[in-house]
C-alpha positions in Angstrom: -20.1 97.1 58.7 -19.5 100.4 60.3 -22.1 103.1 61.0 -22.1 105.8 58.4 -20.3 103.8 55.7 -21.1 105.1 52.2 -23.8 103.4 50.2 -22.7 100.7 47.8 -23.6 101.4 44.1 -24.1 98.7 41.5 -21.0 99.8 39.7 -18.8 99.7 42.9 -16.2 97.0 43.5 -17.5 93.7 44.8 -16.1 94.1 48.3 -18.0 97.4 48.7 -21.4 96.0 47.6 -21.6 93.0 50.0 -20.6 93.6 53.6 -20.9 91.4 56.7 -23.2 92.8 59.4 -21.1 92.9 62.6 -23.0 95.4 64.9 -24.9 92.6 66.6 -23.6 89.4 68.0 -25.5 86.1 67.8 -24.8 83.6 70.5 -25.7 80.5 68.3 -23.9 81.5 65.2 -22.5 78.2 64.1 -21.8 79.1 60.5 -19.6 81.9 59.5 -20.2 81.7 55.8 -17.6 81.6 53.1 -15.8 84.6 51.8 -17.0 85.6 48.4 -14.6 84.5 45.7 -13.7 86.9 42.8 -15.3 85.7 39.6 -13.2 85.6 36.5 -13.9 88.7 34.5 -14.7 88.1 30.9 -12.8 90.7 28.8 -15.7 91.2 26.4 -18.1 92.6 29.0 -18.5 96.4 29.5 -17.9 97.6 33.1 -21.5 98.2 33.9 -22.6 94.7 32.6 -19.7 93.1 34.5 -20.7 94.8 37.8 -24.3 93.5 37.3 -23.1 90.0 36.7 -20.8 90.1 39.7 -23.6 91.5 41.9 -26.0 88.7 40.8 -23.3 86.1 41.6 -22.8 87.6 45.0 -26.5 87.4 45.7 -26.6 83.8 44.8 -23.5 83.1 47.0 -25.1 85.0 49.9 -28.2 82.8 49.6 -26.2 79.6 49.8 -23.9 80.9 52.6 -26.6 81.4 55.1 -26.5 79.6 58.4 -28.9 76.7 58.4 -30.9 74.9 61.1 -30.0 71.3 61.4 -32.6 68.8 62.5 -30.8 68.3 65.8 -31.1 72.0 66.6 -34.9 71.8 66.9 -36.1 68.5 68.5 -39.1 67.2 66.8 -38.9 69.5 63.8 -37.5 68.8 60.4 -35.3 71.3 58.6 -37.3 74.1 57.1 -35.2 77.2 56.6 -32.4 79.5 57.7 -31.9 81.8 60.6 -30.2 85.1 61.1 -26.5 85.4 62.0 -24.6 86.2 58.9 -27.6 85.5 56.7 -28.4 88.3 54.4 -29.9 89.1 51.0 -28.6 91.9 48.7 -30.9 93.2 46.0 -29.8 94.7 42.8 -29.7 98.5 42.8 -31.3 98.4 39.4 -34.4 96.6 40.8 -35.2 99.0 43.6 -34.3 102.3 41.9 -30.7 102.8 43.2 -28.5 101.9 46.2 -30.2 101.4 49.6 -29.0 100.3 53.0 -30.5 97.0 54.2 -33.9 96.7 55.9 -33.6 94.8 59.2 -36.3 92.2 60.0 -36.4 91.5 63.8 -38.2 88.2 64.3 -38.4 85.0 66.3 -40.4 82.6 64.2 -38.8 81.6 60.9 -41.8 79.9 59.4 -44.0 83.0 59.8 -41.4 85.1 58.0 -41.1 83.1 54.8 -43.8 85.1 52.9 -42.2 88.4 53.9 -38.7 87.3 53.1 -39.9 86.0 49.7 -41.7 89.3 48.9 -38.6 91.4 49.8 -36.4 89.2 47.6 -39.0 89.5 44.8 -38.7 93.3 44.8 -34.9 93.1 45.1 -34.8 94.8 48.5 -31.7 94.4 50.6 -32.5 93.0 54.1 -30.9 91.5 57.2 -32.5 88.7 59.2 -32.2 89.5 62.9 -33.2 86.5 65.0 -34.2 88.2 68.3 -33.9 85.2 70.6 -30.1 84.9 70.0 -29.4 88.5 70.0 -27.0 90.6 72.1 -26.0 94.2 71.6 -24.2 97.2 73.1 -26.9 99.5 74.6 -24.4 102.4 74.5 -23.0 101.7 71.1 -23.8 103.1 67.7 -26.9 102.2 65.7 -26.4 99.7 62.8 -26.3 100.9 59.3 -30.0 100.1 58.5 -32.3 102.1 56.4 -35.3 100.7 58.4 -36.0 98.2 61.2 -39.2 96.1 61.1 -40.4 94.5 64.4 -42.0 91.1 63.8 -41.5 89.7 67.3 -44.7 87.9 68.5 -46.1 88.0 72.0 -46.7 84.3 71.7 -42.9 83.7 71.3 -42.7 82.2 74.8 -44.8 79.3 73.6 -41.9 78.4 71.3 -39.2 78.7 73.9 -38.4 82.2 72.7 -39.5 84.2 75.7 -36.4 86.3 75.8 -37.3 87.7 72.3 -39.9 89.8 74.0 -37.4 91.2 76.5 -34.8 91.8 73.7 -37.4 93.7 71.6 -38.4 95.8 74.6 -34.9 97.0 75.0 -33.7 97.2 71.4 -36.6 99.2 69.9 -36.3 102.3 72.1 -32.5 102.2 71.4 -33.0 102.2 67.7 -35.6 105.0 67.9 -33.3 107.1 70.1 -30.5 106.6 67.6 -32.7 107.8 64.8 -33.3 104.5 63.0 -36.9 104.4 61.6 -38.8 101.5 63.2 -41.9 99.8 61.8 -44.2 98.9 64.7 -41.8 100.4 67.3 -41.7 100.5 71.0 -45.2 102.1 71.5 -46.8 99.5 69.2 -44.9 96.7 70.9 -46.1 97.9 74.3 -49.7 97.5 73.1 -49.0 94.2 71.4 -47.7 92.7 74.7 -50.3 94.0 77.0 -54.1 93.4 76.7 -54.6 95.8 79.7 -52.9 98.6 77.7 -55.1 97.9 74.8 -58.2 98.3 76.9 -56.8 101.6 78.3 -56.2 102.9 74.8 -59.7 101.9 73.7 -61.2 103.7 76.7 -59.2 106.8 76.0 -60.5 106.8 72.4 -64.1 106.1 73.5 -64.2 102.8 71.6 -66.4 100.1 73.0 -64.7 96.9 74.4 -65.8 94.0 76.7 -65.5 94.8 80.4 -62.5 93.2 82.1 -60.5 93.0 85.3 -56.7 92.6 85.6 -55.4 89.9 88.0 -51.9 88.9 89.1 -52.8 85.5 90.5 -55.2 82.8 89.3 -56.8 82.7 92.7 -58.1 86.3 92.2 -60.2 85.2 89.2 -63.4 84.3 91.0 -63.6 87.6 92.9 -62.7 89.6 89.8 -65.4 87.8 87.8 -68.0 88.7 90.5 -68.1 92.2 89.1 -68.7 90.9 85.5 -71.5 89.1 83.6 -71.0 85.4 82.7 -69.8 83.8 80.6 -66.2 85.1 81.1 -62.9 84.3 79.7 -59.5 84.3 81.5 -56.5 85.0 79.4 -52.8 86.0 79.8 -52.1 89.7 79.6 -49.2 88.9 77.2 -51.4 87.0 74.7 -50.9 85.5 71.2 -53.0 83.2 69.0 -55.5 82.5 71.7 -53.0 80.8 74.0 -54.1 79.7 77.5 -57.5 81.3 77.1 -60.3 79.6 79.0 -64.0 80.2 79.0 -66.2 79.7 82.1 -70.0 79.8 81.9 -70.7 80.1 85.7 -69.0 81.2 88.9 -68.9 77.6 90.1 -67.2 76.4 86.9 -64.6 79.2 87.3 -63.9 78.3 90.9 -63.4 74.7 90.0 -61.0 75.6 87.2 -58.7 78.1 89.0 -55.9 75.5 89.5 -55.7 75.0 85.7 -55.3 78.7 84.8 -52.1 79.9 83.2 -51.5 83.7 83.1 -48.5 83.6 80.8 -44.9 84.8 81.0 -45.4 87.8 83.3 -48.0 86.3 85.6 -50.7 88.8 84.9 -54.0 88.1 83.1 -57.5 89.4 82.4 -60.9 88.2 83.4 -63.2 89.5 80.7 -66.8 89.2 79.7 -67.2 86.8 76.8 -69.6 88.3 74.2 -71.4 86.0 71.8 -71.4 87.3 68.3 -74.7 87.9 66.7 -73.7 86.0 63.5 -71.1 83.6 65.0 -68.2 85.4 63.5 -65.3 87.6 64.4 -64.2 90.4 62.1 -60.7 91.7 61.5 -59.7 94.9 59.8 -56.1 95.1 58.5 -54.3 98.3 57.9 -50.9 99.5 56.5 -49.3 102.9 56.7 -52.4 104.6 58.1 -54.6 103.2 55.4 -57.3 100.5 55.2 -56.0 97.3 53.7 -58.9 94.8 53.8 -61.4 93.2 56.1 -62.4 89.6 56.7 -65.0 87.6 58.7 -63.8 84.5 60.6 -66.3 82.0 61.7 -65.5 79.9 64.7 -67.6 76.9 65.5 -69.0 76.5 69.1 -66.5 74.7 71.3 -63.5 75.5 69.2 -60.5 77.2 70.7 -59.7 81.0 70.5 -57.0 80.9 67.9 -58.5 82.9 65.1 -55.3 83.7 63.2 -56.4 83.8 59.6 -53.1 82.5 58.2 -52.5 78.7 57.8 -49.0 79.0 59.2 -50.3 79.8 62.7 -53.0 77.0 62.8 -52.1 73.7 64.2 -54.1 70.6 65.1 -55.4 70.5 68.7 -53.0 68.7 70.9 -50.0 69.3 68.6 -47.0 71.2 70.1 -48.1 74.8 69.7 -46.4 76.4 66.8 -42.9 74.9 67.4 -43.1 72.8 64.3 -45.9 74.5 62.4 -44.7 73.3 59.0 -44.8 69.7 60.2 -48.2 69.9 61.9 -50.3 66.8 60.8 -53.2 69.0 60.0 -54.3 72.6 60.3 -57.5 73.8 61.8 -59.8 75.0 59.0 -61.5 78.4 59.5 -64.3 79.7 57.4 -63.2 83.1 56.2 -64.7 85.5 53.8 -63.9 89.1 52.8 -66.3 92.0 53.4 -66.3 95.7 53.2 -66.0 97.1 56.7 -68.3 100.0 57.5 -66.6 103.3 57.2 -67.2 104.2 60.9 -65.4 101.0 61.9 -62.5 101.7 59.5 -62.2 105.2 60.9 -62.0 103.9 64.5 -59.4 101.2 63.4 -57.2 103.8 61.8 -57.5 106.0 64.9 -56.3 103.1 67.0 -53.4 102.6 64.7 -52.5 106.3 64.7 -52.6 106.9 68.4 -51.2 103.5 69.3 -48.2 104.0 67.0 -49.0 100.9 64.8 -47.8 101.0 61.2 -49.2 97.6 60.2 -51.6 95.2 61.9 -55.2 94.3 62.5 -58.0 95.1 64.9 -60.5 92.4 65.7 -64.1 93.1 66.7 -67.5 91.5 66.9 -71.1 92.6 66.8 -72.6 91.4 70.1 -75.7 89.4 70.1 -76.9 91.0 73.4 -77.2 94.5 72.1 -76.2 94.5 68.4 -73.3 96.9 69.0 -69.6 96.4 67.8 -67.0 95.7 70.4 -63.2 95.7 69.8 -61.6 92.8 71.7 -58.0 92.6 70.3 -55.4 94.8 68.7 -52.7 93.0 66.7 -49.4 94.7 65.8 -48.2 91.4 64.2 -50.1 90.3 61.1 -49.4 87.2 59.1 -52.1 88.2 56.7 -54.9 85.9 55.4 -54.1 82.7 53.6 -54.7 82.8 49.8 -55.2 86.5 49.9 -55.2 87.1 46.1 -58.3 84.9 45.8 -60.0 86.2 48.9 -59.2 90.0 48.9 -57.9 90.5 45.4 -54.2 91.2 46.0 -51.1 89.9 47.8 -50.7 91.9 51.0 -47.1 90.6 51.5 -46.1 92.1 48.2 -47.8 95.4 49.1 -46.1 95.3 52.5 -42.7 94.7 50.9 -43.2 97.6 48.5 -44.3 99.9 51.3 -41.2 98.9 53.3 -39.0 99.9 50.4 -40.7 103.3 50.1 -40.5 103.8 53.9 -36.8 102.9 53.9 -36.1 105.3 51.1 -38.0 108.1 52.9 -35.3 107.8 55.6 -37.3 109.4 58.3 -39.2 108.4 61.4 -43.0 108.5 61.4 -44.5 111.2 63.5 -47.6 109.9 65.4 -50.3 112.3 66.4 -53.7 111.8 67.9 
């Protein structure tokens, strides 16, 4: 595929409608896929009907020609899906209102992406799967022929052996933006997503309440940093994700004894932060999309449970299981008590202000109402949302379907969002 190539129309020849994506090189691309064969053309079909039949046939061939993960590729995991490389899906132009360049999905966890890939296929949207961990690119080269790029790289990727996905995204997103490719949750959003310290800075700039914290660059600094805070405290990596490596300490003595067990994550920086008890034992999450309120949920976490409050089943695994590497094979998932509620308008306004100033197109903001003073405190900003499990029953609609529709609209708009305070 070359930059600036003309769009493929449904009535165009087959070779023009399905192209192989070559701008990026994948180091573990074991499957090259078969060349599409030319179907026999029934004489009785009109040209437009013939083109539609050929296009549908090519879609089916593209689905079956994707590179697959063999059991040996992921020790301990059974086969569960396909990865990027030359994997692609081409929607019918008739289903999405006309020809459209593909939407690129930059990701590193195949299991988490299944609902989004399914939603995009349901609306007939053309998309490319771009597996970040195996990605190389020319930083001085042209941009790919994408209508839109969607960043779905998680800060917890290092827990799955995908640490370089974070580094790749940090370099690729600004390049795409500089070349004029619209990016959903671009470089500014990713900078927030991968730094709890930057989140606290943004909240302070906006005058939004957050638990007090101190940044550390060595576990040995934790006791002295905590001396300026009220106990209990938590120590967590600055590059977080799904509550990984978070530890609670109820006294200075307990913290001093636990220093040797602290893990500050992939960049060696962390936060010591005051742990606020919630007045009702729950955390609250407000989801947003495209500058608008999506829904809000309450998540109850029993005393003594871990800090992984991801509301989607796909990121809950049994304690002691290998974290998220084989999420679909986990023997059991931790059950969270979740209910939907109507977030107060002042909270919604603050969440949307965070999203606007932070450059986030989609995501969620987590807060709690503190038992000690009855006030709300924001403690986490998430640019990556897997959405709540069984959303239609809980919140009344499918957020993945709504997200897919929004992506198609955004791709058709063909312009970069302008973020203003």
